[in-house]
C-alpha positions, 0 to 999 in steps of 0.5 A: 540494458544488462540482464542483471539490471533487467532482473532488478527492474523486474523485481522492483516493479513486482514489489512495487505492485505488491506494495500498492496492494498492501497499502490498500489491504492494510487500510481495509484490515485496520478499518475492520479491526477498528470497527471490531475494537469500537464494539468490544473496547475495554482495558483488556482489549486496548493493549492488543488493539495498540499492538495491531495498530502499530504493526499494521501501521508499520506495514502501511508505512513500509508500503508507502515508502516502497511505492515512492522510492520504487516508483523512481526506477520504475518511471525511469525505465517505464518506456523501455521496460513496461510500455515497449513490452505491452505495446509490442504485444498489443496489451496497452488496454490491459496496461491502462486497466492495471494503472487505473487499478494501481492508482485506485488502490493507492488512493483507497489506501491513503484515504482509509489511513487518513480517516483511520488516523482521525478515528483512532485518535478518538478511540484511544487515550491520547497518551497511548499514541 
């Protein structure tokens, strides 16, 4: 593997981890915003809520796309790039914990966004979505 390709794979893996965290964080953030909106909803807060919803949804979609697309090279180079490095330094348990956390973050983010999409439809007039 060339040094340049190694750097690209490393950057991809880093941003893949960031996207994983962003998916969960955006779901939690939108859940908090939706809870606040429920308490204070009126004609004045609706436009602001819609802007937040669209922006945070865009971030979540970008994160999900990066997880899916960035996962391809990460999977292809996993054995040579991540596994060999962790196994060589006896860090396999840490790698296992990292993957459990990553799957938990993606699962949590997906779950929150699925629940939120249903909740948002009940909070907003249908023509606003």
